[in-house]
C-alpha positions in Angstrom: 45.2 168.7 84.3 48.4 167.1 83.0 49.6 163.6 83.3 50.8 162.2 86.6 54.3 162.9 87.6 56.2 160.6 90.0 57.3 161.7 93.4 59.8 159.7 95.4 58.2 158.3 98.6 58.6 155.2 100.7 55.1 155.2 102.2 53.6 151.8 102.8 50.0 151.0 103.6 48.5 147.7 104.7 45.1 146.7 103.8 43.5 143.4 104.4 41.6 141.9 101.5 39.2 139.0 101.6 41.0 135.8 100.5 39.9 134.0 97.4 40.5 130.5 96.4 40.7 131.4 92.7 41.4 135.0 92.0 44.8 136.4 92.9 44.2 139.5 95.1 47.3 140.2 97.2 46.6 140.5 100.9 49.0 143.4 101.3 49.3 146.5 99.1 52.6 148.3 99.3 52.9 151.9 98.0 56.6 152.6 97.1 55.9 155.7 95.1 53.0 158.1 94.6 51.9 160.1 91.6 50.7 163.7 91.7 48.1 165.2 89.3 48.2 169.0 88.9 46.5 171.5 86.7 48.3 173.0 83.7 48.8 176.6 85.0 51.2 179.1 83.5 51.7 182.8 83.2 49.0 183.0 80.5 46.3 181.4 82.7 43.6 183.9 83.5 42.1 184.3 87.0 38.8 182.9 85.6 40.6 179.8 84.3 42.4 179.4 87.7 39.0 179.4 89.4 37.7 176.8 87.0 40.7 174.6 87.6 40.2 174.9 91.3 36.6 174.0 91.1 37.3 171.1 88.8 40.1 169.8 91.0 38.0 170.1 94.1 35.2 168.1 92.4 37.7 165.4 91.4 39.1 165.2 94.9 35.6 164.6 96.3 34.9 161.9 93.7 38.2 160.1 94.0 38.2 160.2 97.8 34.7 158.7 97.8 35.7 156.1 95.2 38.6 155.0 97.2 36.5 154.3 100.3 36.2 150.5 100.8 39.7 149.7 99.6 38.5 148.1 96.4 41.6 146.7 94.6 40.3 147.9 91.2 40.3 151.6 92.1 43.5 153.7 92.1 44.0 154.5 95.8 43.6 158.2 96.7 46.4 159.4 99.0 45.4 163.0 99.7 45.3 166.5 98.2 47.1 169.8 99.0 46.6 173.4 97.9 49.7 175.2 96.8 50.5 178.8 97.7 49.4 179.9 94.2 45.9 178.3 94.6 46.4 175.0 92.7 45.2 171.7 94.0 47.6 168.8 93.8 46.1 165.3 94.0 48.2 162.4 95.2 47.5 158.8 94.4 49.3 155.5 94.1 51.7 155.4 91.1 50.7 152.9 88.4 54.0 150.9 88.2 53.0 149.2 85.0 51.4 152.0 83.1 47.9 152.1 81.6 45.8 149.7 79.7 46.1 151.7 76.4 49.8 151.1 76.2 49.4 147.5 77.5 46.9 146.7 74.7 49.5 147.8 72.1 52.2 145.6 73.8 49.8 142.6 73.9 48.9 143.0 70.2 52.6 143.1 69.3 53.4 140.0 71.4 50.6 138.1 69.7 51.7 139.1 66.2 55.3 138.0 67.0 53.9 134.6 68.2 55.3 135.1 71.7 51.8 135.0 73.4 49.4 132.3 72.1 45.9 133.5 71.4 44.4 131.2 74.1 46.5 132.8 76.8 45.9 136.3 75.4 42.2 135.6 75.8 42.7 134.7 79.5 44.6 138.0 79.9 41.8 140.0 78.2 39.1 138.4 80.3 41.1 139.1 83.4 41.5 142.7 82.4 37.8 143.1 81.7 36.8 141.4 85.0 39.0 144.0 86.9 37.4 146.8 84.9 33.9 145.7 85.6 34.7 145.2 89.2 36.0 148.7 89.5 33.0 150.3 87.9 30.7 148.0 90.0 32.3 149.4 93.2 32.0 152.9 91.9 28.4 152.7 90.9 26.8 150.3 93.4 28.9 151.0 96.5 29.7 154.7 96.1 26.9 155.9 93.8 29.3 157.5 91.3 29.3 157.7 87.5 32.8 158.0 86.0 31.8 159.3 82.5 35.3 159.1 81.1 35.9 155.4 80.7 38.8 154.8 78.3 42.1 152.7 78.2 44.2 155.6 79.4 42.2 155.9 82.6 42.7 152.3 83.6 46.1 151.7 85.3 48.1 148.6 86.1 49.3 148.2 89.7 52.6 146.6 90.9 50.6 143.4 91.4 49.2 143.3 87.8 45.8 144.4 88.9 43.8 146.8 86.7 42.6 150.0 88.6 40.3 152.7 87.5 41.6 156.3 87.9 41.2 159.9 86.7 38.0 161.1 88.2 38.1 164.6 86.6 34.6 164.1 85.0 33.1 161.8 87.6 29.8 162.7 89.2 28.9 161.7 92.7 25.5 160.5 91.6 24.1 157.9 89.2 22.3 160.4 87.0 23.9 163.6 85.6 22.5 166.5 83.6 24.8 168.1 81.0 24.4 171.6 79.5 27.6 171.2 77.4 29.1 168.3 75.4 31.0 166.4 78.1 33.6 164.6 75.9 35.6 165.7 72.9 36.2 162.3 71.3 33.7 159.7 70.1 36.0 156.8 71.0 34.7 156.7 74.6 31.3 158.3 74.2 28.0 156.4 74.7 25.1 156.6 72.2 23.1 158.6 74.7 25.8 161.2 75.1 26.2 161.4 71.3 22.5 161.7 70.8 22.0 164.2 73.7 25.0 166.3 72.5 23.7 166.4 69.0 20.2 167.3 70.1 21.6 170.0 72.4 23.7 171.5 69.6 20.8 171.6 67.1 18.4 173.1 69.6 20.9 175.8 70.6 21.7 176.5 67.0 18.1 177.0 66.3 17.7 179.4 69.2 20.8 181.3 68.2 19.5 181.7 64.7 16.2 183.1 66.1 18.1 185.6 68.2 20.2 186.6 65.2 17.0 187.3 63.2 15.5 189.4 65.9 18.7 191.5 66.2 18.6 192.0 62.4 15.0 193.1 62.7 16.0 195.8 65.2 18.8 196.9 62.9 17.1 196.8 59.6 13.3 196.9 60.0 12.6 198.9 63.2 14.2 202.1 61.7 11.5 202.0 59.0 8.7 202.3 61.5 7.2 205.6 62.6 9.4 207.2 65.2 6.8 206.9 67.9 6.5 203.1 67.5 10.3 202.3 67.4 11.1 202.2 71.1 8.1 200.0 71.9 9.0 197.6 69.2 12.6 197.5 70.3 11.5 196.7 73.9 9.2 194.0 72.7 11.9 192.3 70.6 14.5 192.7 73.4 12.1 190.9 75.7 11.9 188.0 73.2 15.7 187.9 73.0 15.9 187.8 76.7 13.5 184.9 76.9 15.4 183.0 74.1 18.7 183.5 75.9 17.2 182.1 79.0 15.8 179.1 77.0 19.3 178.6 75.5 20.9 178.4 78.9 18.3 175.9 80.2 18.9 173.3 77.4 20.5 170.1 78.7 20.3 166.3 78.5 20.6 163.6 81.2 22.6 160.4 81.3 23.0 157.7 84.0 25.5 155.0 85.0 24.7 152.9 81.9 26.7 155.3 79.9 29.8 153.9 81.6 28.7 150.4 80.6 28.7 151.4 76.9 32.1 153.2 77.1 33.5 150.0 78.7 31.9 147.9 76.0 33.8 150.0 73.4 37.0 149.4 75.3 36.3 145.6 75.5 35.4 145.5 71.8 38.8 147.0 70.9 40.5 144.6 73.3 38.9 141.4 72.0 38.4 142.4 68.3 41.6 144.3 67.8 39.9 147.3 66.2 37.8 150.3 67.2 34.0 149.8 67.7 33.5 153.1 65.9 35.5 151.5 63.0 32.8 148.9 62.7 30.2 151.6 62.3 32.1 153.8 59.8 35.4 153.7 58.0 35.8 157.5 58.3 38.5 159.0 60.4 36.8 162.3 60.6 35.5 163.1 64.1 32.1 164.5 62.9 31.5 161.3 60.8 32.3 159.1 63.7 30.1 161.1 66.1 27.3 160.9 63.5 27.7 157.1 63.3 27.1 156.9 67.1 24.1 159.3 66.9 22.6 157.1 64.1 23.2 154.0 66.2 21.6 155.6 69.2 18.5 156.6 67.2 18.2 153.2 65.5 16.5 150.0 66.6 19.5 147.8 66.1 19.9 145.2 68.8 21.6 141.9 69.5 24.5 141.4 67.0 26.5 144.6 67.0 29.6 142.9 68.2 29.2 139.5 66.5 26.8 136.7 65.9 26.2 136.2 69.6 27.4 132.6 69.6 30.4 133.0 71.9 30.3 134.3 75.5 32.5 137.3 74.4 30.0 138.3 71.7 27.1 138.0 74.1 28.9 140.2 76.7 29.8 142.8 74.1 26.4 142.9 72.5 24.8 143.5 75.9 27.2 146.3 76.8 26.9 148.0 73.4 23.1 147.9 73.3 22.1 151.4 72.0 19.3 151.5 74.6 20.8 152.1 78.0 17.8 150.5 79.7 18.6 147.2 78.0 22.2 147.0 79.2 22.9 144.8 82.2 24.2 146.3 85.5 27.7 145.6 86.6 26.7 142.9 89.2 24.8 141.0 86.5 27.7 141.3 84.1 30.0 139.8 86.7 27.7 136.7 86.8 28.3 135.9 83.2 30.0 132.6 82.4 32.9 134.4 80.7 34.5 135.3 84.0 34.3 131.7 85.4 36.6 130.2 82.8 39.6 128.4 84.4 42.7 130.5 84.7 41.0 133.9 84.8 42.5 136.2 87.4 45.2 133.8 88.6 48.7 134.8 89.8 50.2 133.4 86.6 48.0 135.7 84.5 48.9 138.7 86.7 52.6 137.9 86.3 52.1 137.8 82.5 50.3 141.2 82.6 53.3 142.7 84.4 55.7 141.3 81.9 53.7 142.4 78.9 53.4 145.9 80.3 57.1 146.3 79.7 57.7 147.1 76.0 61.3 146.1 76.4 60.6 142.7 77.9 62.8 139.8 76.7 60.6 137.8 74.3 62.2 134.6 75.5 61.3 135.3 79.1 57.7 136.1 78.1 57.4 133.0 76.0 58.8 130.9 78.9 56.1 132.4 81.2 53.4 131.5 78.7 54.7 127.9 78.3 54.6 127.5 82.1 50.9 128.3 82.0 50.2 124.9 80.4 47.0 126.3 78.9 
């Protein structure tokens, strides 16, 4: 499916939110425009691909609709879906007025480098972003029983109120445990250690089975003809039965992950946000995808603990070290993460920070206006 395209609409929806004495969560959400997600279908798309697109879109609709229940401010609101005459499913949702977190992070880094946004204020912004992200996943997992599986900066969006919302449920599963028989993600930049290890184990096992099938076929081709004529068919039947069993074993191979995979992926995001570099880059300097994946596999199979993201002295390091623990069972759940002292720092989640987020999301913002907003923070 392609990126969201904006459609003009003046729909408005009102939802009451629980008031907070500290966090800025607007009491009224107004939807001025919606975005529509649609599959990339053209004249070269085969009927089989169209059927796959339909199934994937239907699964995404179910997950996104379920995730939107409860009106959590950190989930992109689902507005509906419609099937077109040619069989495509279009998914409507609130338009992210201020783009995604990936672009925002680049803008923030640029503003810091130019001296427009002081580091102390940048840290408040980062913590606010992360608190929203954790809140969205907590709702997804603990209230809706869903794993997202595709946590990355491009799938977090910024609403008109400067609130971070989780979207794109194309890989989401309406359960907290999922079994994979294929590698679920292409890039290692948002893959947990357990997905990396499981994918690599799946590949090696299937390669081994495929080699065994190849050798048996070569036996039929090269060795069976050397047998006495009366024995050939029996040997062919015996080998074909082995091949059939191996093909069945090949298809049955899989690995299982749970909701803690989202924790690790979010930890990688947070690492980039706070450290200004990729977590994978801290494991290997290579830019080759296979080397980066190997680094994750090695980490997942190691007994490294505790100081992957730093010395553990600061609250940020403690948070990142917990989220990036190679052992999923050792990672905290989202509710426990929300209890960490990091999110209780003064200024986190306030209206002033939200206003800064909106300003920074605009790459053409007047630096003087941005600096003035930072000065007013008085931090």
